[in-house]
mmCIF file as gemmi writes it, N, C-alpha and C atoms, coordinates in Angstrom:
data_model
loop_
_atom_site.group_PDB
_atom_site.id
_atom_site.type_symbol
_atom_site.label_atom_id
_atom_site.label_alt_id
_atom_site.label_comp_id
_atom_site.label_asym_id
_atom_site.label_entity_id
_atom_site.label_seq_id
_atom_site.pdbx_PDB_ins_code
_atom_site.Cartn_x
_atom_site.Cartn_y
_atom_site.Cartn_z
_atom_site.occupancy
_atom_site.B_iso_or_equiv
_atom_site.pdbx_formal_charge
_atom_site.auth_seq_id
_atom_site.auth_asym_id
_atom_site.pdbx_PDB_model_num
ATOM 1 N N . UNK Axp A 1 ? 13.258 -46.867 23.74 1 0 ? 1 A 1
ATOM 2 C CA . UNK Axp A 1 ? 13.438 -46.366 22.399 1 0 ? 1 A 1
ATOM 3 C C . UNK Axp A 1 ? 12.194 -45.619 21.903 1 0 ? 1 A 1
ATOM 4 N N . UNK Axp A 2 ? 10.995 -46.066 22.262 1 0 ? 2 A 1
ATOM 5 C CA . UNK Axp A 2 ? 9.782 -45.42 21.776 1 0 ? 2 A 1
ATOM 6 C C . UNK Axp A 2 ? 9.669 -43.989 22.283 1 0 ? 2 A 1
ATOM 7 N N . UNK Axp A 3 ? 10.057 -43.74 23.537 1 0 ? 3 A 1
ATOM 8 C CA . UNK Axp A 3 ? 9.964 -42.395 24.084 1 0 ? 3 A 1
ATOM 9 C C . UNK Axp A 3 ? 10.899 -41.449 23.333 1 0 ? 3 A 1
ATOM 10 N N . UNK Axp A 4 ? 12.053 -41.891 22.993 1 0 ? 4 A 1
ATOM 11 C CA . UNK Axp A 4 ? 13.003 -41.054 22.263 1 0 ? 4 A 1
ATOM 12 C C . UNK Axp A 4 ? 12.465 -40.755 20.865 1 0 ? 4 A 1
ATOM 13 N N . UNK Axp A 5 ? 11.812 -41.719 20.263 1 0 ? 5 A 1
ATOM 14 C CA . UNK Axp A 5 ? 11.249 -41.542 18.929 1 0 ? 5 A 1
ATOM 15 C C . UNK Axp A 5 ? 10.122 -40.509 18.959 1 0 ? 5 A 1
ATOM 16 N N . UNK Axp A 6 ? 9.264 -40.539 19.983 1 0 ? 6 A 1
ATOM 17 C CA . UNK Axp A 6 ? 8.178 -39.574 20.1 1 0 ? 6 A 1
ATOM 18 C C . UNK Axp A 6 ? 8.732 -38.166 20.288 1 0 ? 6 A 1
ATOM 19 N N . UNK Axp A 7 ? 9.713 -38.022 21.122 1 0 ? 7 A 1
ATOM 20 C CA . UNK Axp A 7 ? 10.328 -36.717 21.365 1 0 ? 7 A 1
ATOM 21 C C . UNK Axp A 7 ? 11.004 -36.189 20.12 1 0 ? 7 A 1
ATOM 22 N N . UNK Axp A 8 ? 11.661 -37.071 19.406 1 0 ? 8 A 1
ATOM 23 C CA . UNK Axp A 8 ? 12.342 -36.675 18.176 1 0 ? 8 A 1
ATOM 24 C C . UNK Axp A 8 ? 11.325 -36.205 17.134 1 0 ? 8 A 1
ATOM 25 N N . UNK Axp A 9 ? 10.217 -36.902 17.026 1 0 ? 9 A 1
ATOM 26 C CA . UNK Axp A 9 ? 9.178 -36.534 16.07 1 0 ? 9 A 1
ATOM 27 C C . UNK Axp A 9 ? 8.582 -35.175 16.435 1 0 ? 9 A 1
ATOM 28 N N . UNK Axp A 10 ? 8.366 -34.933 17.722 1 0 ? 10 A 1
ATOM 29 C CA . UNK Axp A 10 ? 7.805 -33.665 18.173 1 0 ? 10 A 1
ATOM 30 C C . UNK Axp A 10 ? 8.749 -32.509 17.841 1 0 ? 10 A 1
ATOM 31 N N . UNK Axp A 11 ? 10.037 -32.7 18.033 1 0 ? 11 A 1
ATOM 32 C CA . UNK Axp A 11 ? 11.022 -31.669 17.719 1 0 ? 11 A 1
ATOM 33 C C . UNK Axp A 11 ? 11.03 -31.392 16.217 1 0 ? 11 A 1
ATOM 34 N N . UNK Axp A 12 ? 10.921 -32.422 15.419 1 0 ? 12 A 1
ATOM 35 C CA . UNK Axp A 12 ? 10.88 -32.238 13.967 1 0 ? 12 A 1
ATOM 36 C C . UNK Axp A 12 ? 9.663 -31.416 13.559 1 0 ? 12 A 1
ATOM 37 N N . UNK Axp A 13 ? 8.506 -31.705 14.138 1 0 ? 13 A 1
ATOM 38 C CA . UNK Axp A 13 ? 7.3 -30.937 13.838 1 0 ? 13 A 1
ATOM 39 C C . UNK Axp A 13 ? 7.456 -29.476 14.255 1 0 ? 13 A 1
ATOM 40 N N . UNK Axp A 14 ? 8.055 -29.238 15.408 1 0 ? 14 A 1
ATOM 41 C CA . UNK Axp A 14 ? 8.273 -27.872 15.894 1 0 ? 14 A 1
ATOM 42 C C . UNK Axp A 14 ? 9.185 -27.115 14.933 1 0 ? 14 A 1
ATOM 43 N N . UNK Axp A 15 ? 10.23 -27.778 14.456 1 0 ? 15 A 1
ATOM 44 C CA . UNK Axp A 15 ? 11.155 -27.141 13.513 1 0 ? 15 A 1
ATOM 45 C C . UNK Axp A 15 ? 10.43 -26.811 12.204 1 0 ? 15 A 1
ATOM 46 N N . UNK Axp A 16 ? 9.62 -27.715 11.713 1 0 ? 16 A 1
ATOM 47 C CA . UNK Axp A 16 ? 8.873 -27.482 10.478 1 0 ? 16 A 1
ATOM 48 C C . UNK Axp A 16 ? 7.912 -26.303 10.645 1 0 ? 16 A 1
ATOM 49 N N . UNK Axp A 17 ? 7.19 -26.272 11.756 1 0 ? 17 A 1
ATOM 50 C CA . UNK Axp A 17 ? 6.251 -25.175 12.015 1 0 ? 17 A 1
ATOM 51 C C . UNK Axp A 17 ? 7.002 -23.854 12.119 1 0 ? 17 A 1
ATOM 52 N N . UNK Axp A 18 ? 8.156 -23.848 12.772 1 0 ? 18 A 1
ATOM 53 C CA . UNK Axp A 18 ? 8.952 -22.622 12.9 1 0 ? 18 A 1
ATOM 54 C C . UNK Axp A 18 ? 9.429 -22.144 11.531 1 0 ? 18 A 1
ATOM 55 N N . UNK Axp A 19 ? 9.871 -23.038 10.672 1 0 ? 19 A 1
ATOM 56 C CA . UNK Axp A 19 ? 10.316 -22.66 9.332 1 0 ? 19 A 1
ATOM 57 C C . UNK Axp A 19 ? 9.166 -22.097 8.498 1 0 ? 19 A 1
ATOM 58 N N . UNK Axp A 20 ? 8 -22.707 8.619 1 0 ? 20 A 1
ATOM 59 C CA . UNK Axp A 20 ? 6.833 -22.207 7.902 1 0 ? 20 A 1
ATOM 60 C C . UNK Axp A 20 ? 6.465 -20.811 8.411 1 0 ? 20 A 1
ATOM 61 N N . UNK Axp A 21 ? 6.507 -20.618 9.724 1 0 ? 21 A 1
ATOM 62 C CA . UNK Axp A 21 ? 6.174 -19.312 10.291 1 0 ? 21 A 1
ATOM 63 C C . UNK Axp A 21 ? 7.154 -18.237 9.818 1 0 ? 21 A 1
ATOM 64 N N . UNK Axp A 22 ? 8.442 -18.55 9.813 1 0 ? 22 A 1
ATOM 65 C CA . UNK Axp A 22 ? 9.451 -17.59 9.351 1 0 ? 22 A 1
ATOM 66 C C . UNK Axp A 22 ? 9.234 -17.262 7.874 1 0 ? 22 A 1
ATOM 67 N N . UNK Axp A 23 ? 8.925 -18.272 7.083 1 0 ? 23 A 1
ATOM 68 C CA . UNK Axp A 23 ? 8.662 -18.042 5.661 1 0 ? 23 A 1
ATOM 69 C C . UNK Axp A 23 ? 7.446 -17.146 5.456 1 0 ? 23 A 1
ATOM 70 N N . UNK Axp A 24 ? 6.385 -17.403 6.202 1 0 ? 24 A 1
ATOM 71 C CA . UNK Axp A 24 ? 5.176 -16.587 6.076 1 0 ? 24 A 1
ATOM 72 C C . UNK Axp A 24 ? 5.427 -15.142 6.495 1 0 ? 24 A 1
ATOM 73 N N . UNK Axp A 25 ? 6.213 -14.936 7.532 1 0 ? 25 A 1
ATOM 74 C CA . UNK Axp A 25 ? 6.548 -13.574 7.957 1 0 ? 25 A 1
ATOM 75 C C . UNK Axp A 25 ? 7.285 -12.854 6.834 1 0 ? 25 A 1
ATOM 76 N N . UNK Axp A 26 ? 8.223 -13.537 6.205 1 0 ? 26 A 1
ATOM 77 C CA . UNK Axp A 26 ? 8.95 -12.936 5.088 1 0 ? 26 A 1
ATOM 78 C C . UNK Axp A 26 ? 8.039 -12.589 3.924 1 0 ? 26 A 1
ATOM 79 N N . UNK Axp A 27 ? 7.148 -13.495 3.581 1 0 ? 27 A 1
ATOM 80 C CA . UNK Axp A 27 ? 6.218 -13.257 2.465 1 0 ? 27 A 1
ATOM 81 C C . UNK Axp A 27 ? 5.284 -12.093 2.786 1 0 ? 27 A 1
ATOM 82 N N . UNK Axp A 28 ? 4.717 -12.076 3.988 1 0 ? 28 A 1
ATOM 83 C CA . UNK Axp A 28 ? 3.808 -10.993 4.364 1 0 ? 28 A 1
ATOM 84 C C . UNK Axp A 28 ? 4.526 -9.643 4.391 1 0 ? 28 A 1
ATOM 85 N N . UNK Axp A 29 ? 5.772 -9.633 4.833 1 0 ? 29 A 1
ATOM 86 C CA . UNK Axp A 29 ? 6.545 -8.387 4.848 1 0 ? 29 A 1
ATOM 87 C C . UNK Axp A 29 ? 6.754 -7.883 3.424 1 0 ? 29 A 1
ATOM 88 N N . UNK Axp A 30 ? 7.141 -8.77 2.529 1 0 ? 30 A 1
ATOM 89 C CA . UNK Axp A 30 ? 7.357 -8.398 1.129 1 0 ? 30 A 1
ATOM 90 C C . UNK Axp A 30 ? 6.074 -7.878 0.497 1 0 ? 30 A 1
ATOM 91 N N . UNK Axp A 31 ? 4.98 -8.599 0.706 1 0 ? 31 A 1
ATOM 92 C CA . UNK Axp A 31 ? 3.701 -8.218 0.107 1 0 ? 31 A 1
ATOM 93 C C . UNK Axp A 31 ? 3.215 -6.885 0.68 1 0 ? 31 A 1
ATOM 94 N N . UNK Axp A 32 ? 3.354 -6.681 1.979 1 0 ? 32 A 1
ATOM 95 C CA . UNK Axp A 32 ? 2.877 -5.44 2.578 1 0 ? 32 A 1
ATOM 96 C C . UNK Axp A 32 ? 3.684 -4.248 2.068 1 0 ? 32 A 1
ATOM 97 N N . UNK Axp A 33 ? 4.984 -4.416 1.859 1 0 ? 33 A 1
ATOM 98 C CA . UNK Axp A 33 ? 5.789 -3.323 1.306 1 0 ? 33 A 1
ATOM 99 C C . UNK Axp A 33 ? 5.382 -3.023 -0.13 1 0 ? 33 A 1
ATOM 100 N N . UNK Axp A 34 ? 5.124 -4.072 -0.906 1 0 ? 34 A 1
ATOM 101 C CA . UNK Axp A 34 ? 4.7 -3.879 -2.294 1 0 ? 34 A 1
ATOM 102 C C . UNK Axp A 34 ? 3.356 -3.164 -2.347 1 0 ? 34 A 1
ATOM 103 N N . UNK Axp A 35 ? 2.442 -3.547 -1.484 1 0 ? 35 A 1
ATOM 104 C CA . UNK Axp A 35 ? 1.133 -2.898 -1.437 1 0 ? 35 A 1
ATOM 105 C C . UNK Axp A 35 ? 1.287 -1.446 -0.998 1 0 ? 35 A 1
ATOM 106 N N . UNK Axp A 36 ? 2.166 -1.198 -0.058 1 0 ? 36 A 1
ATOM 107 C CA . UNK Axp A 36 ? 2.408 0.175 0.394 1 0 ? 36 A 1
ATOM 108 C C . UNK Axp A 36 ? 2.939 1.059 -0.717 1 0 ? 36 A 1
ATOM 109 N N . UNK Axp A 37 ? 3.868 0.523 -1.509 1 0 ? 37 A 1
ATOM 110 C CA . UNK Axp A 37 ? 4.409 1.296 -2.633 1 0 ? 37 A 1
ATOM 111 C C . UNK Axp A 37 ? 3.318 1.574 -3.67 1 0 ? 37 A 1
ATOM 112 N N . UNK Axp A 38 ? 2.496 0.58 -3.958 1 0 ? 38 A 1
ATOM 113 C CA . UNK Axp A 38 ? 1.411 0.777 -4.923 1 0 ? 38 A 1
ATOM 114 C C . UNK Axp A 38 ? 0.416 1.807 -4.395 1 0 ? 38 A 1
ATOM 115 N N . UNK Axp A 39 ? 0.091 1.73 -3.122 1 0 ? 39 A 1
ATOM 116 C CA . UNK Axp A 39 ? -0.838 2.687 -2.524 1 0 ? 39 A 1
ATOM 117 C C . UNK Axp A 39 ? -0.297 4.102 -2.575 1 0 ? 39 A 1
ATOM 118 N N . UNK Axp A 40 ? 0.996 4.255 -2.324 1 0 ? 40 A 1
ATOM 119 C CA . UNK Axp A 40 ? 1.607 5.583 -2.401 1 0 ? 40 A 1
ATOM 120 C C . UNK Axp A 40 ? 1.565 6.11 -3.83 1 0 ? 40 A 1
ATOM 121 N N . UNK Axp A 41 ? 1.775 5.238 -4.794 1 0 ? 41 A 1
ATOM 122 C CA . UNK Axp A 41 ? 1.7 5.647 -6.195 1 0 ? 41 A 1
ATOM 123 C C . UNK Axp A 41 ? 0.302 6.092 -6.579 1 0 ? 41 A 1
ATOM 124 N N . UNK Axp A 42 ? -0.686 5.362 -6.12 1 0 ? 42 A 1
ATOM 125 C CA . UNK Axp A 42 ? -2.077 5.714 -6.419 1 0 ? 42 A 1
ATOM 126 C C . UNK Axp A 42 ? -2.425 7.049 -5.764 1 0 ? 42 A 1
ATOM 127 N N . UNK Axp A 43 ? -2.013 7.227 -4.516 1 0 ? 43 A 1
ATOM 128 C CA . UNK Axp A 43 ? -2.302 8.483 -3.816 1 0 ? 43 A 1
ATOM 129 C C . UNK Axp A 43 ? -1.633 9.657 -4.519 1 0 ? 43 A 1
ATOM 130 N N . UNK Axp A 44 ? -0.408 9.462 -4.992 1 0 ? 44 A 1
ATOM 131 C CA . UNK Axp A 44 ? 0.286 10.524 -5.72 1 0 ? 44 A 1
ATOM 132 C C . UNK Axp A 44 ? -0.405 10.87 -7.016 1 0 ? 44 A 1
ATOM 133 N N . UNK Axp A 45 ? -0.857 9.852 -7.731 1 0 ? 45 A 1
ATOM 134 C CA . UNK Axp A 45 ? -1.552 10.091 -9 1 0 ? 45 A 1
ATOM 135 C C . UNK Axp A 45 ? -2.862 10.832 -8.761 1 0 ? 45 A 1
ATOM 136 N N . UNK Axp A 46 ? -3.581 10.44 -7.725 1 0 ? 46 A 1
ATOM 137 C CA . UNK Axp A 46 ? -4.842 11.116 -7.424 1 0 ? 46 A 1
ATOM 138 C C . UNK Axp A 46 ? -4.613 12.561 -7.022 1 0 ? 46 A 1
ATOM 139 N N . UNK Axp A 47 ? -3.594 12.813 -6.228 1 0 ? 47 A 1
ATOM 140 C CA . UNK Axp A 47 ? -3.343 14.19 -5.802 1 0 ? 47 A 1
ATOM 141 C C . UNK Axp A 47 ? -2.914 15.049 -6.992 1 0 ? 47 A 1
ATOM 142 N N . UNK Axp A 48 ? -2.17 14.466 -7.937 1 0 ? 48 A 1
ATOM 143 C CA . UNK Axp A 48 ? -1.802 15.207 -9.143 1 0 ? 48 A 1
ATOM 144 C C . UNK Axp A 48 ? -3.04 15.571 -9.958 1 0 ? 48 A 1
ATOM 145 N N . UNK Axp A 49 ? -3.954 14.621 -10.091 1 0 ? 49 A 1
ATOM 146 C CA . UNK Axp A 49 ? -5.179 14.874 -10.85 1 0 ? 49 A 1
ATOM 147 C C . UNK Axp A 49 ? -6.023 15.944 -10.164 1 0 ? 49 A 1
ATOM 148 N N . UNK Axp A 50 ? -6.107 15.863 -8.834 1 0 ? 50 A 1
ATOM 149 C CA . UNK Axp A 50 ? -6.884 16.853 -8.093 1 0 ? 50 A 1
ATOM 150 C C . UNK Axp A 50 ? -6.231 18.226 -8.207 1 0 ? 50 A 1
ATOM 151 N N . UNK Axp A 51 ? -4.903 18.262 -8.211 1 0 ? 51 A 1
ATOM 152 C CA . UNK Axp A 51 ? -4.196 19.527 -8.353 1 0 ? 51 A 1
ATOM 153 C C . UNK Axp A 51 ? -4.469 20.165 -9.704 1 0 ? 51 A 1
ATOM 154 N N . UNK Axp A 52 ? -4.46 19.355 -10.746 1 0 ? 52 A 1
ATOM 155 C CA . UNK Axp A 52 ? -4.759 19.879 -12.086 1 0 ? 52 A 1
ATOM 156 C C . UNK Axp A 52 ? -6.2 20.37 -12.163 1 0 ? 52 A 1
ATOM 157 N N . UNK Axp A 53 ? -7.121 19.637 -11.575 1 0 ? 53 A 1
ATOM 158 C CA . UNK Axp A 53 ? -8.525 20.058 -11.588 1 0 ? 53 A 1
ATOM 159 C C . UNK Axp A 53 ? -8.689 21.375 -10.844 1 0 ? 53 A 1
ATOM 160 N N . UNK Axp A 54 ? -8.005 21.52 -9.738 1 0 ? 54 A 1
ATOM 161 C CA . UNK Axp A 54 ? -8.095 22.759 -8.961 1 0 ? 54 A 1
ATOM 162 C C . UNK Axp A 54 ? -7.513 23.929 -9.746 1 0 ? 54 A 1
ATOM 163 N N . UNK Axp A 55 ? -6.389 23.693 -10.429 1 0 ? 55 A 1
ATOM 164 C CA . UNK Axp A 55 ? -5.788 24.766 -11.239 1 0 ? 55 A 1
ATOM 165 C C . UNK Axp A 55 ? -6.75 25.207 -12.343 1 0 ? 55 A 1
ATOM 166 N N . UNK Axp A 56 ? -7.368 24.239 -13.003 1 0 ? 56 A 1
ATOM 167 C CA . UNK Axp A 56 ? -8.306 24.567 -14.073 1 0 ? 56 A 1
ATOM 168 C C . UNK Axp A 56 ? -9.51 25.327 -13.522 1 0 ? 56 A 1
ATOM 169 N N . UNK Axp A 57 ? -9.985 24.922 -12.369 1 0 ? 57 A 1
ATOM 170 C CA . UNK Axp A 57 ? -11.134 25.598 -11.765 1 0 ? 57 A 1
ATOM 171 C C . UNK Axp A 57 ? -10.78 27.041 -11.43 1 0 ? 57 A 1
ATOM 172 N N . UNK Axp A 58 ? -9.605 27.257 -10.884 1 0 ? 58 A 1
ATOM 173 C CA . UNK Axp A 58 ? -9.18 28.621 -10.551 1 0 ? 58 A 1
ATOM 174 C C . UNK Axp A 58 ? -9.038 29.453 -11.815 1 0 ? 58 A 1
ATOM 175 N N . UNK Axp A 59 ? -8.466 28.869 -12.86 1 0 ? 59 A 1
ATOM 176 C CA . UNK Axp A 59 ? -8.329 29.605 -14.117 1 0 ? 59 A 1
ATOM 177 C C . UNK Axp A 59 ? -9.692 29.971 -14.692 1 0 ? 59 A 1
ATOM 178 N N . UNK Axp A 60 ? -10.625 29.045 -14.652 1 0 ? 60 A 1
ATOM 179 C CA . UNK Axp A 60 ? -11.968 29.307 -15.172 1 0 ? 60 A 1
ATOM 180 C C . UNK Axp A 60 ? -12.68 30.381 -14.358 1 0 ? 60 A 1
ATOM 181 N N . UNK Axp A 61 ? -12.552 30.297 -13.059 1 0 ? 61 A 1
ATOM 182 C CA . UNK Axp A 61 ? -13.188 31.302 -12.208 1 0 ? 61 A 1
ATOM 183 C C . UNK Axp A 61 ? -12.578 32.668 -12.487 1 0 ? 61 A 1
ATOM 184 N N . UNK Axp A 62 ? -11.281 32.745 -12.63 1 0 ? 62 A 1
ATOM 185 C CA . UNK Axp A 62 ? -10.614 34.01 -12.886 1 0 ? 62 A 1
ATOM 186 C C . UNK Axp A 62 ? -11.069 34.6 -14.212 1 0 ? 62 A 1
ATOM 187 N N . UNK Axp A 63 ? -11.144 33.807 -15.249 1 0 ? 63 A 1
ATOM 188 C CA . UNK Axp A 63 ? -11.594 34.288 -16.555 1 0 ? 63 A 1
ATOM 189 C C . UNK Axp A 63 ? -13.044 34.745 -16.495 1 0 ? 63 A 1
ATOM 190 N N . UNK Axp A 64 ? -13.884 33.959 -15.831 1 0 ? 64 A 1
ATOM 191 C CA . UNK Axp A 64 ? -15.296 34.33 -15.7 1 0 ? 64 A 1
ATOM 192 C C . UNK Axp A 64 ? -15.451 35.615 -14.904 1 0 ? 64 A 1
ATOM 193 N N . UNK Axp A 65 ? -14.675 35.757 -13.873 1 0 ? 65 A 1
ATOM 194 C CA . UNK Axp A 65 ? -14.751 36.958 -13.037 1 0 ? 65 A 1
ATOM 195 C C . UNK Axp A 65 ? -14.335 38.187 -13.831 1 0 ? 65 A 1
ATOM 196 N N . UNK Axp A 66 ? -13.268 38.063 -14.591 1 0 ? 66 A 1
ATOM 197 C CA . UNK Axp A 66 ? -12.806 39.185 -15.401 1 0 ? 66 A 1
ATOM 198 C C . UNK Axp A 66 ? -13.848 39.553 -16.447 1 0 ? 66 A 1
ATOM 199 N N . UNK Axp A 67 ? -14.448 38.55 -17.083 1 0 ? 67 A 1
ATOM 200 C CA . UNK Axp A 67 ? -15.482 38.819 -18.085 1 0 ? 67 A 1
ATOM 201 C C . UNK Axp A 67 ? -16.691 39.528 -17.461 1 0 ? 67 A 1
ATOM 202 N N . UNK Axp A 68 ? -17.083 39.056 -16.302 1 0 ? 68 A 1
ATOM 203 C CA . UNK Axp A 68 ? -18.259 39.671 -15.662 1 0 ? 68 A 1
ATOM 204 C C . UNK Axp A 68 ? -17.949 41.076 -15.175 1 0 ? 68 A 1
ATOM 205 N N . UNK Axp A 69 ? -16.732 41.365 -14.793 1 0 ? 69 A 1
ATOM 206 C CA . UNK Axp A 69 ? -16.359 42.724 -14.382 1 0 ? 69 A 1
ATOM 207 C C . UNK Axp A 69 ? -16.402 43.692 -15.561 1 0 ? 69 A 1
ATOM 208 N N . UNK Axp A 70 ? -16.028 43.2 -16.733 1 0 ? 70 A 1
ATOM 209 C CA . UNK Axp A 70 ? -16.036 44.034 -17.922 1 0 ? 70 A 1
ATOM 210 C C . UNK Axp A 70 ? -17.442 44.339 -18.396 1 0 ? 70 A 1
ATOM 211 N N . UNK Axp A 71 ? -18.408 43.499 -18.072 1 0 ? 71 A 1
ATOM 212 C CA . UNK Axp A 71 ? -19.784 43.688 -18.514 1 0 ? 71 A 1
ATOM 213 C C . UNK Axp A 71 ? -20.519 44.73 -17.689 1 0 ? 71 A 1
ATOM 214 N N . UNK Axp A 72 ? -20.069 44.927 -16.471 1 0 ? 72 A 1
ATOM 215 C CA . UNK Axp A 72 ? -20.763 45.868 -15.575 1 0 ? 72 A 1
ATOM 216 C C . UNK Axp A 72 ? -20.614 47.247 -15.992 1 0 ? 72 A 1
């Protein structure tokens, strides 16, 4: 009877460890997708800001260039 009890206990521990591992995989998958979406949002916001800065720089350069051409 003792040998059967030891084997049964070992199987129970294996099942518990497997359930914990499956749960952790699910949690990590969910968290990594959420982080990926947030990262994509941040990258999009930064690229929009950089695009606006570039547009303003081009507009300023164009105005300055036109002004300097008129002075010559």
